[in-house]
PyMOL Python script that loads the backbone (N, CA, C, O; Angstrom):
from pymol import cmd

cmd.read_pdbstr("""\
ATOM      1  N   MET A   1      57.147 111.145 134.779  1.00  0.00           N
ATOM      2  CA  MET A   1      57.410 110.280 133.653  1.00  0.00           C
ATOM      3  C   MET A   1      58.668 110.737 132.906  1.00  0.00           C
ATOM      4  O   MET A   1      59.482 109.912 132.492  1.00  0.00           O
ATOM      5  N   ASN A   2      58.819 112.028 132.742  1.00  0.00           N
ATOM      6  CA  ASN A   2      59.955 112.582 132.028  1.00  0.00           C
ATOM      7  C   ASN A   2      61.259 112.298 132.777  1.00  0.00           C
ATOM      8  O   ASN A   2      62.291 112.033 132.161  1.00  0.00           O
ATOM      9  N   ARG A   3      61.204 112.355 134.107  1.00  0.00           N
ATOM     10  CA  ARG A   3      62.388 112.099 134.928  1.00  0.00           C
ATOM     11  C   ARG A   3      62.830 110.638 134.813  1.00  0.00           C
ATOM     12  O   ARG A   3      64.028 110.357 134.822  1.00  0.00           O
ATOM     13  N   ILE A   4      61.903 109.728 134.706  1.00  0.00           N
ATOM     14  CA  ILE A   4      62.233 108.309 134.580  1.00  0.00           C
ATOM     15  C   ILE A   4      62.976 108.053 133.266  1.00  0.00           C
ATOM     16  O   ILE A   4      63.931 107.277 133.231  1.00  0.00           O
ATOM     17  N   ILE A   5      62.542 108.700 132.199  1.00  0.00           N
ATOM     18  CA  ILE A   5      63.201 108.533 130.896  1.00  0.00           C
ATOM     19  C   ILE A   5      64.637 109.048 130.977  1.00  0.00           C
ATOM     20  O   ILE A   5      65.566 108.387 130.513  1.00  0.00           O
ATOM     21  N   TRP A   6      64.811 110.223 131.564  1.00  0.00           N
ATOM     22  CA  TRP A   6      66.154 110.793 131.670  1.00  0.00           C
ATOM     23  C   TRP A   6      67.039 109.961 132.602  1.00  0.00           C
ATOM     24  O   TRP A   6      68.244 109.840 132.381  1.00  0.00           O
ATOM     25  N   MET A   7      66.447 109.407 133.617  1.00  0.00           N
ATOM     26  CA  MET A   7      67.214 108.540 134.528  1.00  0.00           C
ATOM     27  C   MET A   7      67.660 107.279 133.793  1.00  0.00           C
ATOM     28  O   MET A   7      68.797 106.841 133.968  1.00  0.00           O
ATOM     29  N   GLY A   8      66.799 106.695 132.985  1.00  0.00           N
ATOM     30  CA  GLY A   8      67.151 105.516 132.189  1.00  0.00           C
ATOM     31  C   GLY A   8      68.264 105.823 131.199  1.00  0.00           C
ATOM     32  O   GLY A   8      69.180 105.020 131.019  1.00  0.00           O
ATOM     33  N   ILE A   9      68.185 106.981 130.560  1.00  0.00           N
ATOM     34  CA  ILE A   9      69.234 107.389 129.625  1.00  0.00           C
ATOM     35  C   ILE A   9      70.561 107.563 130.366  1.00  0.00           C
ATOM     36  O   ILE A   9      71.610 107.156 129.866  1.00  0.00           O
ATOM     37  N   GLY A  10      70.516 108.161 131.547  1.00  0.00           N
ATOM     38  CA  GLY A  10      71.727 108.357 132.349  1.00  0.00           C
ATOM     39  C   GLY A  10      72.345 107.031 132.776  1.00  0.00           C
ATOM     40  O   GLY A  10      73.565 106.872 132.738  1.00  0.00           O
ATOM     41  N   VAL A  11      71.511 106.083 133.180  1.00  0.00           N
ATOM     42  CA  VAL A  11      72.017 104.763 133.575  1.00  0.00           C
ATOM     43  C   VAL A  11      72.647 104.068 132.380  1.00  0.00           C
ATOM     44  O   VAL A  11      73.710 103.462 132.512  1.00  0.00           O
ATOM     45  N   ALA A  12      72.016 104.143 131.224  1.00  0.00           N
ATOM     46  CA  ALA A  12      72.557 103.516 130.023  1.00  0.00           C
ATOM     47  C   ALA A  12      73.913 104.119 129.653  1.00  0.00           C
ATOM     48  O   ALA A  12      74.841 103.391 129.301  1.00  0.00           O
ATOM     49  N   ILE A  13      74.028 105.432 129.732  1.00  0.00           N
ATOM     50  CA  ILE A  13      75.299 106.096 129.433  1.00  0.00           C
ATOM     51  C   ILE A  13      76.361 105.683 130.445  1.00  0.00           C
ATOM     52  O   ILE A  13      77.515 105.462 130.078  1.00  0.00           O
ATOM     53  N   GLY A  14      75.978 105.579 131.715  1.00  0.00           N
ATOM     54  CA  GLY A  14      76.913 105.149 132.755  1.00  0.00           C
ATOM     55  C   GLY A  14      77.416 103.735 132.524  1.00  0.00           C
ATOM     56  O   GLY A  14      78.605 103.467 132.693  1.00  0.00           O
ATOM     57  N   VAL A  15      76.531 102.832 132.140  1.00  0.00           N
ATOM     58  CA  VAL A  15      76.931 101.446 131.873  1.00  0.00           C
ATOM     59  C   VAL A  15      77.872 101.383 130.681  1.00  0.00           C
ATOM     60  O   VAL A  15      78.878 100.674 130.724  1.00  0.00           O
ATOM     61  N   ILE A  16      77.562 102.111 129.624  1.00  0.00           N
ATOM     62  CA  ILE A  16      78.418 102.122 128.433  1.00  0.00           C
ATOM     63  C   ILE A  16      79.789 102.701 128.771  1.00  0.00           C
ATOM     64  O   ILE A  16      80.813 102.169 128.340  1.00  0.00           O
ATOM     65  N   ALA A  17      79.813 103.786 129.540  1.00  0.00           N
ATOM     66  CA  ALA A  17      81.090 104.396 129.926  1.00  0.00           C
ATOM     67  C   ALA A  17      81.910 103.445 130.784  1.00  0.00           C
ATOM     68  O   ALA A  17      83.124 103.343 130.603  1.00  0.00           O
ATOM     69  N   PHE A  18      81.264 102.743 131.722  1.00  0.00           N
ATOM     70  CA  PHE A  18      81.969 101.799 132.577  1.00  0.00           C
ATOM     71  C   PHE A  18      82.576 100.671 131.757  1.00  0.00           C
ATOM     72  O   PHE A  18      83.713 100.271 132.009  1.00  0.00           O
ATOM     73  N   ARG A  19      81.848 100.159 130.792  1.00  0.00           N
ATOM     74  CA  ARG A  19      82.363  99.087 129.938  1.00  0.00           C
ATOM     75  C   ARG A  19      83.550  99.564 129.107  1.00  0.00           C
ATOM     76  O   ARG A  19      84.534  98.839 128.958  1.00  0.00           O
ATOM     77  N   LYS A  20      83.464 100.770 128.570  1.00  0.00           N
ATOM     78  CA  LYS A  20      84.566 101.311 127.769  1.00  0.00           C
ATOM     79  C   LYS A  20      85.815 101.517 128.623  1.00  0.00           C
ATOM     80  O   LYS A  20      86.924 101.229 128.173  1.00  0.00           O
ATOM     81  N   LEU A  21      85.647 102.008 129.840  1.00  0.00           N
ATOM     82  CA  LEU A  21      86.790 102.197 130.730  1.00  0.00           C
ATOM     83  C   LEU A  21      87.429 100.871 131.117  1.00  0.00           C
ATOM     84  O   LEU A  21      88.654 100.761 131.161  1.00  0.00           O
ATOM     85  N   THR A  22      86.618  99.875 131.396  1.00  0.00           N
ATOM     86  CA  THR A  22      87.145  98.553 131.740  1.00  0.00           C
ATOM     87  C   THR A  22      87.909  97.960 130.560  1.00  0.00           C
ATOM     88  O   THR A  22      88.971  97.364 130.744  1.00  0.00           O
ATOM     89  N   GLU A  23      87.380  98.118 129.360  1.00  0.00           N
ATOM     90  CA  GLU A  23      88.049  97.612 128.156  1.00  0.00           C
ATOM     91  C   GLU A  23      89.375  98.345 127.934  1.00  0.00           C
ATOM     92  O   GLU A  23      90.376  97.722 127.579  1.00  0.00           O
ATOM     93  N   ALA A  24      89.382  99.656 128.140  1.00  0.00           N
ATOM     94  CA  ALA A  24      90.605 100.433 127.960  1.00  0.00           C
ATOM     95  C   ALA A  24      91.665 100.020 128.977  1.00  0.00           C
ATOM     96  O   ALA A  24      92.843  99.939 128.629  1.00  0.00           O
ATOM     97  N   GLN A  25      91.280  99.760 130.210  1.00  0.00           N
ATOM     98  CA  GLN A  25      92.233  99.339 131.228  1.00  0.00           C
ATOM     99  C   GLN A  25      92.839  97.983 130.885  1.00  0.00           C
ATOM    100  O   GLN A  25      94.034  97.771 131.091  1.00  0.00           O
ATOM    101  N   SER A  26      92.038  97.074 130.372  1.00  0.00           N
ATOM    102  CA  SER A  26      92.566  95.754 130.021  1.00  0.00           C
ATOM    103  C   SER A  26      93.487  95.831 128.813  1.00  0.00           C
ATOM    104  O   SER A  26      94.413  95.029 128.693  1.00  0.00           O
ATOM    105  N   ASN A  27      93.246  96.793 127.908  1.00  0.00           N
ATOM    106  CA  ASN A  27      94.104  96.935 126.729  1.00  0.00           C
ATOM    107  C   ASN A  27      95.420  97.626 127.059  1.00  0.00           C
ATOM    108  O   ASN A  27      96.406  97.433 126.347  1.00  0.00           O
ATOM    109  N   LEU A  28      95.460  98.422 128.117  1.00  0.00           N
ATOM    110  CA  LEU A  28      96.671  99.153 128.457  1.00  0.00           C
ATOM    111  C   LEU A  28      97.652  98.334 129.277  1.00  0.00           C
ATOM    112  O   LEU A  28      98.822  98.704 129.368  1.00  0.00           O
ATOM    113  N   GLY A  29      97.227  97.257 129.864  1.00  0.00           N
ATOM    114  CA  GLY A  29      98.101  96.430 130.683  1.00  0.00           C
ATOM    115  C   GLY A  29      99.016  95.565 129.843  1.00  0.00           C
ATOM    116  O   GLY A  29      98.932  95.577 128.615  1.00  0.00           O
ATOM    117  N   PRO A  30      99.890  94.811 130.496  1.00  0.00           N
ATOM    118  CA  PRO A  30     100.817  93.934 129.758  1.00  0.00           C
ATOM    119  C   PRO A  30     100.101  92.875 128.923  1.00  0.00           C
ATOM    120  O   PRO A  30     100.549  92.538 127.827  1.00  0.00           O
ATOM    121  N   GLU A  31      99.002  92.358 129.435  1.00  0.00           N
ATOM    122  CA  GLU A  31      98.261  91.347 128.675  1.00  0.00           C
ATOM    123  C   GLU A  31      97.678  91.947 127.405  1.00  0.00           C
ATOM    124  O   GLU A  31      97.691  91.314 126.349  1.00  0.00           O
ATOM    125  N   GLY A  32      97.170  93.161 127.507  1.00  0.00           N
ATOM    126  CA  GLY A  32      96.623  93.831 126.331  1.00  0.00           C
ATOM    127  C   GLY A  32      97.690  94.116 125.292  1.00  0.00           C
ATOM    128  O   GLY A  32      97.453  93.998 124.090  1.00  0.00           O
ATOM    129  N   LEU A  33      98.876  94.496 125.772  1.00  0.00           N
ATOM    130  CA  LEU A  33      99.982  94.744 124.857  1.00  0.00           C
ATOM    131  C   LEU A  33     100.408  93.453 124.168  1.00  0.00           C
ATOM    132  O   LEU A  33     100.687  93.449 122.969  1.00  0.00           O
ATOM    133  N   ASN A  34     100.459  92.369 124.917  1.00  0.00           N
ATOM    134  CA  ASN A  34     100.804  91.072 124.325  1.00  0.00           C
ATOM    135  C   ASN A  34      99.788  90.656 123.266  1.00  0.00           C
ATOM    136  O   ASN A  34     100.161  90.138 122.213  1.00  0.00           O
ATOM    137  N   ARG A  35      98.510  90.883 123.542  1.00  0.00           N
ATOM    138  CA  ARG A  35      97.476  90.547 122.557  1.00  0.00           C
ATOM    139  C   ARG A  35      97.636  91.386 121.300  1.00  0.00           C
ATOM    140  O   ARG A  35      97.510  90.875 120.187  1.00  0.00           O
ATOM    141  N   ALA A  36      97.914  92.687 121.476  1.00  0.00           N
ATOM    142  CA  ALA A  36      98.055  93.578 120.328  1.00  0.00           C
ATOM    143  C   ALA A  36      99.260  93.179 119.471  1.00  0.00           C
ATOM    144  O   ALA A  36      99.165  93.155 118.244  1.00  0.00           O
ATOM    145  N   VAL A  37     100.386  92.868 120.106  1.00  0.00           N
ATOM    146  CA  VAL A  37     101.574  92.454 119.364  1.00  0.00           C
ATOM    147  C   VAL A  37     101.324  91.119 118.678  1.00  0.00           C
ATOM    148  O   VAL A  37     101.760  90.916 117.545  1.00  0.00           O
ATOM    149  N   GLY A  38     100.635  90.217 119.341  1.00  0.00           N
ATOM    150  CA  GLY A  38     100.307  88.925 118.728  1.00  0.00           C
ATOM    151  C   GLY A  38      99.425  89.087 117.505  1.00  0.00           C
ATOM    152  O   GLY A  38      99.636  88.424 116.490  1.00  0.00           O
ATOM    153  N   ARG A  39      98.436  89.970 117.598  1.00  0.00           N
ATOM    154  CA  ARG A  39      97.564  90.215 116.440  1.00  0.00           C
ATOM    155  C   ARG A  39      98.354  90.823 115.297  1.00  0.00           C
ATOM    156  O   ARG A  39      98.152  90.458 114.139  1.00  0.00           O
ATOM    157  N   LEU A  40      99.257  91.751 115.611  1.00  0.00           N
ATOM    158  CA  LEU A  40     100.082  92.373 114.582  1.00  0.00           C
ATOM    159  C   LEU A  40     100.983  91.342 113.911  1.00  0.00           C
ATOM    160  O   LEU A  40     101.106  91.323 112.686  1.00  0.00           O
ATOM    161  N   ALA A  41     101.608  90.491 114.709  1.00  0.00           N
ATOM    162  CA  ALA A  41     102.480  89.451 114.152  1.00  0.00           C
ATOM    163  C   ALA A  41     101.685  88.485 113.281  1.00  0.00           C
ATOM    164  O   ALA A  41     102.158  88.079 112.219  1.00  0.00           O
ATOM    165  N   ASP A  42     100.491  88.114 113.716  1.00  0.00           N
ATOM    166  CA  ASP A  42      99.647  87.226 112.910  1.00  0.00           C
ATOM    167  C   ASP A  42      99.273  87.884 111.587  1.00  0.00           C
ATOM    168  O   ASP A  42      99.268  87.234 110.542  1.00  0.00           O
ATOM    169  N   GLY A  43      98.961  89.174 111.638  1.00  0.00           N
ATOM    170  CA  GLY A  43      98.612  89.895 110.419  1.00  0.00           C
ATOM    171  C   GLY A  43      99.769  89.966 109.441  1.00  0.00           C
ATOM    172  O   GLY A  43      99.583  89.791 108.237  1.00  0.00           O
ATOM    173  N   VAL A  44     100.979  90.227 109.963  1.00  0.00           N
ATOM    174  CA  VAL A  44     102.161  90.275 109.101  1.00  0.00           C
ATOM    175  C   VAL A  44     102.425  88.905 108.489  1.00  0.00           C
ATOM    176  O   VAL A  44     102.736  88.803 107.303  1.00  0.00           O
ATOM    177  N   TYR A  45     102.301  87.853 109.293  1.00  0.00           N
ATOM    178  CA  TYR A  45     102.518  86.495 108.782  1.00  0.00           C
ATOM    179  C   TYR A  45     101.489  86.155 107.695  1.00  0.00           C
ATOM    180  O   TYR A  45     101.845  85.597 106.657  1.00  0.00           O
ATOM    181  N   ASP A  46     100.228  86.489 107.933  1.00  0.00           N
ATOM    182  CA  ASP A  46      99.192  86.208 106.937  1.00  0.00           C
ATOM    183  C   ASP A  46      99.447  86.977 105.644  1.00  0.00           C
ATOM    184  O   ASP A  46      99.258  86.444 104.550  1.00  0.00           O
ATOM    185  N   PHE A  47      99.880  88.243 105.775  1.00  0.00           N
ATOM    186  CA  PHE A  47     100.174  89.047 104.591  1.00  0.00           C
ATOM    187  C   PHE A  47     101.333  88.440 103.805  1.00  0.00           C
ATOM    188  O   PHE A  47     101.257  88.316 102.583  1.00  0.00           O
ATOM    189  N   ALA A  48     102.408  88.060 104.505  1.00  0.00           N
ATOM    190  CA  ALA A  48     103.565  87.463 103.833  1.00  0.00           C
ATOM    191  C   ALA A  48     103.178  86.151 103.158  1.00  0.00           C
ATOM    192  O   ALA A  48     103.646  85.859 102.057  1.00  0.00           O
ATOM    193  N   ASP A  49     102.331  85.363 103.807  1.00  0.00           N
ATOM    194  CA  ASP A  49     101.875  84.104 103.224  1.00  0.00           C
ATOM    195  C   ASP A  49     101.056  84.355 101.960  1.00  0.00           C
ATOM    196  O   ASP A  49     101.205  83.638 100.970  1.00  0.00           O
ATOM    197  N   ALA A  50     100.195  85.367 101.989  1.00  0.00           N
ATOM    198  CA  ALA A  50      99.385  85.696 100.811  1.00  0.00           C
ATOM    199  C   ALA A  50     100.277  86.172  99.671  1.00  0.00           C
ATOM    200  O   ALA A  50     100.026  85.835  98.513  1.00  0.00           O
ATOM    201  N   VAL A  51     101.308  86.945  99.976  1.00  0.00           N
ATOM    202  CA  VAL A  51     102.237  87.400  98.939  1.00  0.00           C
ATOM    203  C   VAL A  51     102.979  86.213  98.343  1.00  0.00           C
ATOM    204  O   VAL A  51     103.151  86.136  97.126  1.00  0.00           O
ATOM    205  N   ARG A  52     103.423  85.280  99.194  1.00  0.00           N
ATOM    206  CA  ARG A  52     104.127  84.090  98.719  1.00  0.00           C
ATOM    207  C   ARG A  52     103.248  83.266  97.788  1.00  0.00           C
ATOM    208  O   ARG A  52     103.706  82.806  96.741  1.00  0.00           O
ATOM    209  N   VAL A  53     101.994  83.080  98.164  1.00  0.00           N
ATOM    210  CA  VAL A  53     101.062  82.311  97.330  1.00  0.00           C
ATOM    211  C   VAL A  53     100.847  83.016  95.993  1.00  0.00           C
ATOM    212  O   VAL A  53     100.828  82.375  94.942  1.00  0.00           O
ATOM    213  N   GLY A  54     100.688  84.319  96.037  1.00  0.00           N
ATOM    214  CA  GLY A  54     100.510  85.081  94.804  1.00  0.00           C
ATOM    215  C   GLY A  54     101.726  85.003  93.892  1.00  0.00           C
ATOM    216  O   GLY A  54     101.596  84.912  92.672  1.00  0.00           O
ATOM    217  N   MET A  55     102.916  85.041  94.499  1.00  0.00           N
ATOM    218  CA  MET A  55     104.138  84.928  93.706  1.00  0.00           C
ATOM    219  C   MET A  55     104.217  83.579  93.009  1.00  0.00           C
ATOM    220  O   MET A  55     104.580  83.502  91.835  1.00  0.00           O
ATOM    221  N   HIS A  56     103.876  82.510  93.734  1.00  0.00           N
ATOM    222  CA  HIS A  56     103.923  81.174  93.136  1.00  0.00           C
ATOM    223  C   HIS A  56     102.889  81.024  92.021  1.00  0.00           C
ATOM    224  O   HIS A  56     103.164  80.402  90.995  1.00  0.00           O
ATOM    225  N   GLU A  57     101.708  81.592  92.222  1.00  0.00           N
ATOM    226  CA  GLU A  57     100.687  81.522  91.175  1.00  0.00           C
ATOM    227  C   GLU A  57     101.135  82.267  89.929  1.00  0.00           C
ATOM    228  O   GLU A  57     100.982  81.777  88.811  1.00  0.00           O
ATOM    229  N   ARG A  58     101.696  83.470  90.136  1.00  0.00           N
ATOM    230  CA  ARG A  58     102.138  84.264  88.989  1.00  0.00           C
ATOM    231  C   ARG A  58     103.308  83.585  88.269  1.00  0.00           C
ATOM    232  O   ARG A  58     103.389  83.605  87.040  1.00  0.00           O
ATOM    233  N   GLU A  59     104.210  82.985  89.048  1.00  0.00           N
ATOM    234  CA  GLU A  59     105.336  82.279  88.436  1.00  0.00           C
ATOM    235  C   GLU A  59     104.848  81.116  87.580  1.00  0.00           C
ATOM    236  O   GLU A  59     105.354  80.896  86.479  1.00  0.00           O
ATOM    237  N   SER A  60     103.869  80.374  88.081  1.00  0.00           N
ATOM    238  CA  SER A  60     103.346  79.248  87.295  1.00  0.00           C
ATOM    239  C   SER A  60     102.630  79.746  86.043  1.00  0.00           C
ATOM    240  O   SER A  60     102.700  79.104  84.995  1.00  0.00           O
ATOM    241  N   GLU A  61     101.938  80.890  86.142  1.00  0.00           N
ATOM    242  CA  GLU A  61     101.293  81.463  84.954  1.00  0.00           C
ATOM    243  C   GLU A  61     102.334  81.862  83.911  1.00  0.00           C
ATOM    244  O   GLU A  61     102.168  81.593  82.721  1.00  0.00           O
ATOM    245  N   LEU A  62     103.407  82.506  84.368  1.00  0.00           N
ATOM    246  CA  LEU A  62     104.445  82.928  83.442  1.00  0.00           C
ATOM    247  C   LEU A  62     105.155  81.736  82.826  1.00  0.00           C
ATOM    248  O   LEU A  62     105.454  81.743  81.632  1.00  0.00           O
ATOM    249  N   ARG A  63     105.427  80.717  83.623  1.00  0.00           N
ATOM    250  CA  ARG A  63     106.092  79.521  83.097  1.00  0.00           C
ATOM    251  C   ARG A  63     105.220  78.831  82.053  1.00  0.00           C
ATOM    252  O   ARG A  63     105.728  78.387  81.023  1.00  0.00           O
ATOM    253  N   SER A  64     103.924  78.734  82.303  1.00  0.00           N
ATOM    254  CA  SER A  64     103.054  78.088  81.315  1.00  0.00           C
ATOM    255  C   SER A  64     102.924  78.950  80.062  1.00  0.00           C
ATOM    256  O   SER A  64     102.813  78.415  78.959  1.00  0.00           O
ATOM    257  N   ALA A  65     102.935  80.271  80.213  1.00  0.00           N
ATOM    258  CA  ALA A  65     102.840  81.151  79.051  1.00  0.00           C
ATOM    259  C   ALA A  65     104.100  81.079  78.198  1.00  0.00           C
ATOM    260  O   ALA A  65     104.043  81.203  76.975  1.00  0.00           O
ATOM    261  N   LEU A  66     105.250  80.876  78.864  1.00  0.00           N
ATOM    262  CA  LEU A  66     106.515  80.797  78.122  1.00  0.00           C
ATOM    263  C   LEU A  66     106.848  79.387  77.680  1.00  0.00           C
ATOM    264  O   LEU A  66     107.789  79.184  76.914  1.00  0.00           O
ATOM    265  N   GLY A  67     106.089  78.409  78.152  1.00  0.00           N
ATOM    266  CA  GLY A  67     106.322  77.028  77.775  1.00  0.00           C
ATOM    267  C   GLY A  67     107.480  76.393  78.514  1.00  0.00           C
ATOM    268  O   GLY A  67     108.116  75.474  77.997  1.00  0.00           O
ATOM    269  N   VAL A  68     107.759  76.864  79.705  1.00  0.00           N
ATOM    270  CA  VAL A  68     108.850  76.323  80.512  1.00  0.00           C
ATOM    271  C   VAL A  68     108.251  75.372  81.532  1.00  0.00           C
ATOM    272  O   VAL A  68     107.280  75.712  82.207  1.00  0.00           O
ATOM    273  N   ASP A  69     108.841  74.152  81.650  1.00  0.00           N
ATOM    274  CA  ASP A  69     108.358  73.208  82.658  1.00  0.00           C
ATOM    275  C   ASP A  69     108.798  73.682  84.027  1.00  0.00           C
ATOM    276  O   ASP A  69     109.975  73.977  84.233  1.00  0.00           O
ATOM    277  N   ALA A  70     107.881  73.758  84.949  1.00  0.00           N
ATOM    278  CA  ALA A  70     108.179  74.286  86.276  1.00  0.00           C
ATOM    279  C   ALA A  70     108.956  73.316  87.135  1.00  0.00           C
ATOM    280  O   ALA A  70     109.764  73.754  87.953  1.00  0.00           O
ATOM    281  N   GLY A  71     108.752  72.021  86.989  1.00  0.00           N
ATOM    282  CA  GLY A  71     109.366  71.066  87.891  1.00  0.00           C
ATOM    283  C   GLY A  71     110.627  70.409  87.371  1.00  0.00           C
ATOM    284  O   GLY A  71     111.233  69.615  88.091  1.00  0.00           O
ATOM    285  N   VAL A  72     111.054  70.708  86.138  1.00  0.00           N
ATOM    286  CA  VAL A  72     112.177  70.000  85.528  1.00  0.00           C
ATOM    287  C   VAL A  72     113.378  70.936  85.455  1.00  0.00           C
ATOM    288  O   VAL A  72     113.282  72.056  84.953  1.00  0.00           O
ATOM    289  N   GLU A  73     114.517  70.453  85.968  1.00  0.00           N
ATOM    290  CA  GLU A  73     115.757  71.206  85.845  1.00  0.00           C
ATOM    291  C   GLU A  73     116.496  70.694  84.616  1.00  0.00           C
ATOM    292  O   GLU A  73     116.664  69.486  84.449  1.00  0.00           O
ATOM    293  N   THR A  74     116.935  71.602  83.763  1.00  0.00           N
ATOM    294  CA  THR A  74     117.657  71.200  82.568  1.00  0.00           C
ATOM    295  C   THR A  74     119.059  71.772  82.623  1.00  0.00           C
ATOM    296  O   THR A  74     119.257  72.916  83.033  1.00  0.00           O
ATOM    297  N   GLY A  75     120.021  70.983  82.213  1.00  0.00           N
ATOM    298  CA  GLY A  75     121.407  71.442  82.177  1.00  0.00           C
ATOM    299  C   GLY A  75     121.815  71.705  80.749  1.00  0.00           C
ATOM    300  O   GLY A  75     121.376  71.018  79.827  1.00  0.00           O
ATOM    301  N   VAL A  76     122.664  72.710  80.571  1.00  0.00           N
ATOM    302  CA  VAL A  76     123.185  73.014  79.250  1.00  0.00           C
ATOM    303  C   VAL A  76     124.477  72.226  79.095  1.00  0.00           C
ATOM    304  O   VAL A  76     125.382  72.362  79.917  1.00  0.00           O
ATOM    305  N   ALA A  77     124.578  71.411  78.062  1.00  0.00           N
ATOM    306  CA  ALA A  77     125.719  70.511  77.876  1.00  0.00           C
ATOM    307  C   ALA A  77     127.003  71.310  77.671  1.00  0.00           C
ATOM    308  O   ALA A  77     127.044  72.250  76.876  1.00  0.00           O
ATOM    309  N   GLY A  78     128.058  70.919  78.405  1.00  0.00           N
ATOM    310  CA  GLY A  78     129.362  71.512  78.220  1.00  0.00           C
ATOM    311  C   GLY A  78     129.595  72.786  79.010  1.00  0.00           C
ATOM    312  O   GLY A  78     130.747  73.200  79.144  1.00  0.00           O
ATOM    313  N   ARG A  79     128.580  73.420  79.530  1.00  0.00           N
ATOM    314  CA  ARG A  79     128.762  74.692  80.228  1.00  0.00           C
ATOM    315  C   ARG A  79     128.604  74.553  81.735  1.00  0.00           C
ATOM    316  O   ARG A  79     129.072  75.418  82.476  1.00  0.00           O
ATOM    317  N   GLY A  80     127.969  73.509  82.204  1.00  0.00           N
ATOM    318  CA  GLY A  80     127.770  73.323  83.632  1.00  0.00           C
ATOM    319  C   GLY A  80     126.724  74.251  84.234  1.00  0.00           C
ATOM    320  O   GLY A  80     126.701  74.446  85.449  1.00  0.00           O
ATOM    321  N   VAL A  81     125.873  74.815  83.418  1.00  0.00           N
ATOM    322  CA  VAL A  81     124.840  75.739  83.877  1.00  0.00           C
ATOM    323  C   VAL A  81     123.546  74.966  84.061  1.00  0.00           C
ATOM    324  O   VAL A  81     123.143  74.208  83.179  1.00  0.00           O
ATOM    325  N   VAL A  82     122.911  75.149  85.167  1.00  0.00           N
ATOM    326  CA  VAL A  82     121.637  74.486  85.429  1.00  0.00           C
ATOM    327  C   VAL A  82     120.568  75.564  85.498  1.00  0.00           C
ATOM    328  O   VAL A  82     120.685  76.524  86.260  1.00  0.00           O
ATOM    329  N   ARG A  83     119.535  75.398  84.701  1.00  0.00           N
ATOM    330  CA  ARG A  83     118.443  76.366  84.693  1.00  0.00           C
ATOM    331  C   ARG A  83     117.207  75.739  85.296  1.00  0.00           C
ATOM    332  O   ARG A  83     116.979  74.535  85.179  1.00  0.00           O
ATOM    333  N   ARG A  84     116.439  76.547  85.921  1.00  0.00           N
ATOM    334  CA  ARG A  84     115.188  76.056  86.525  1.00  0.00           C
ATOM    335  C   ARG A  84     114.015  76.698  85.854  1.00  0.00           C
ATOM    336  O   ARG A  84     112.871  76.420  86.213  1.00  0.00           O
TER     337      ARG A  84
END
""", "prot")
cmd.dss("prot")
cmd.show_as("cartoon", "prot")
cmd.util.cbc("prot")
cmd.orient("prot")
């Protein structure tokens, strides 16, 4: 009975090791590298998008706090300066 338990544990460890090795081989190949670079690029794009959204939200908060209209461009008469 004791040998059967140890044999089952050994088989389970062997299956887990085989799966890990297969996964490592697929990650080391060109396809795995392409997937990793794609995930990294997606993460950078998502981060930049989140920063852009945060910047726009903060800008609108500051404009409303200062009483500046966000969508209207006003020109200063005689100087040719356009402020946004």
